[in-house]
C-alpha positions as CSV (number, residue, x, y, z in Angstrom):
1,M,-8.7,22.0,2.7
2,E,-5.3,23.1,3.6
3,A,-2.3,21.9,1.5
4,I,-0.6,19.8,4.3
5,E,-3.9,18.0,4.9
6,L,-4.4,17.3,1.2
7,L,-0.8,15.9,1.1
8,K,-1.2,13.8,4.2
9,N,-4.5,12.6,3.2
10,K,-3.9,11.6,-0.4
11,F,0.0,10.9,-0.4
12,G,0.8,10.1,3.4
13,V,1.9,7.3,5.1
14,S,-1.6,5.8,6.1
15,Q,-2.0,4.7,2.4
16,R,-1.3,1.2,1.7
17,Y,-0.4,-0.5,-1.5
18,M,-0.6,-4.2,-2.6
19,F,1.4,-6.2,-5.4
20,E,0.4,-9.7,-5.9
21,L,3.0,-12.0,-7.2
22,K,1.5,-14.6,-9.5
23,D,2.3,-17.9,-11.1
24,G,-0.2,-17.8,-13.9
25,E,-3.5,-17.3,-12.2
26,E,-2.4,-18.5,-8.8
27,T,-1.4,-15.7,-6.3
28,I,1.9,-16.9,-4.7
29,L,2.4,-13.9,-2.3
30,E,0.6,-10.6,-1.6
31,I,3.1,-7.8,-0.7
32,Y,2.0,-4.6,0.9
33,W,3.7,-1.4,1.8
34,N,3.1,2.3,2.7
35,P,4.5,5.1,0.7
36,L,8.2,5.8,0.9
37,T,9.1,9.0,2.9
38,I,11.9,11.1,2.6
39,A,13.2,10.0,6.0
40,E,12.9,6.4,4.9
41,R,14.7,7.1,1.5
42,E,17.8,8.6,3.4
43,S,18.0,5.8,5.6
44,I,17.8,3.1,2.9
45,I,20.5,5.2,0.9
46,A,22.7,5.5,4.1
47,K,22.3,1.6,4.4
48,S,23.0,0.9,0.8
49,G,26.5,2.8,1.0
50,D,28.1,5.6,-1.2
51,T,29.0,3.2,-3.8
52,A,25.7,1.4,-4.2
53,S,23.9,0.7,-7.5
54,G,20.3,1.3,-8.1
55,D,19.9,-2.6,-7.7
56,E,21.3,-2.2,-4.1
57,F,18.7,0.6,-3.2
58,A,15.7,-1.2,-4.7
59,L,16.6,-4.4,-2.9
60,N,17.0,-2.5,0.4
61,L,13.8,-0.6,-0.3
62,M,12.1,-3.9,-0.8
63,I,13.5,-5.6,2.3
64,T,12.7,-2.6,4.5
65,K,9.1,-1.7,3.1
66,A,7.6,-5.1,2.3
67,L,4.9,-6.2,4.6
68,D,2.3,-8.8,5.0
69,K,-1.5,-8.2,5.1
70,D,-1.1,-7.8,8.9
71,G,1.8,-5.2,8.7
72,K,4.5,-7.4,9.5
73,R,7.8,-7.2,7.6
74,L,8.2,-10.0,5.0
75,F,11.9,-9.9,4.9
76,Q,14.7,-9.2,7.4
77,D,18.1,-7.6,6.7
78,G,19.6,-11.1,6.9
79,H,17.6,-12.3,3.8
80,K,19.3,-9.9,1.5
81,A,22.2,-12.3,0.5
82,S,19.7,-15.1,-0.3
83,L,17.3,-12.7,-2.2
84,R,20.3,-11.7,-4.4
85,R,21.6,-15.2,-5.1
86,E,18.4,-17.3,-4.9
87,V,15.6,-15.4,-6.6
88,N,15.1,-14.3,-10.1
89,A,16.1,-11.0,-10.7
90,T,13.2,-10.1,-12.9
91,T,10.7,-11.3,-10.2
92,L,12.4,-8.9,-7.5
93,Q,12.4,-6.0,-10.2
94,D,8.7,-6.3,-10.6
95,I,8.0,-6.1,-7.0
96,Q,10.5,-3.1,-6.8
97,L,9.1,-1.2,-9.6
98,A,5.7,-1.6,-8.0
99,M,6.9,-0.1,-4.9
100,L,8.8,2.7,-6.6
101,N,5.7,3.7,-8.7
102,S,3.1,3.2,-6.1
103,G,1.2,6.4,-5.8
104,S,1.6,7.7,-9.3
105,E,-2.1,6.9,-10.2
106,Y,-3.1,10.1,-8.2
107,K,-2.7,12.7,-10.8
108,L,-1.7,16.3,-10.2
109,E,-5.0,17.5,-11.6
110,E,-6.9,15.6,-9.0
111,A,-4.8,17.0,-6.3
112,K,-5.5,20.6,-7.5
113,A,-9.1,19.9,-7.7
114,D,-9.1,18.5,-4.1
115,L,-7.1,21.6,-3.0
116,K,-9.8,24.0,-4.4
117,S,-12.7,22.1,-2.5
């Protein structure tokens, strides 16, 4: 398998991740997203502005990438102010961290093994 095909198959935008937001045992919301690409990261950084904090980037990431199970955006840009003022910061950070860490479960050793096969 060529390196480009390995990268696209194992780390490409066709991958889909999910985070369950729970209240005790009850699932309140399922949030899906595809991996963050360099192009998307650059767009989110540009949207966040030059003086933006990490919180600003993470919030814009969540707003941009969060999808429902059918692939429709969960949040619109206009929801940003409401999310900032009306939702517990820890809850938002849990979602954002899940998004930022997605894909890390596929280890380098596994990628090397796949490349050799």
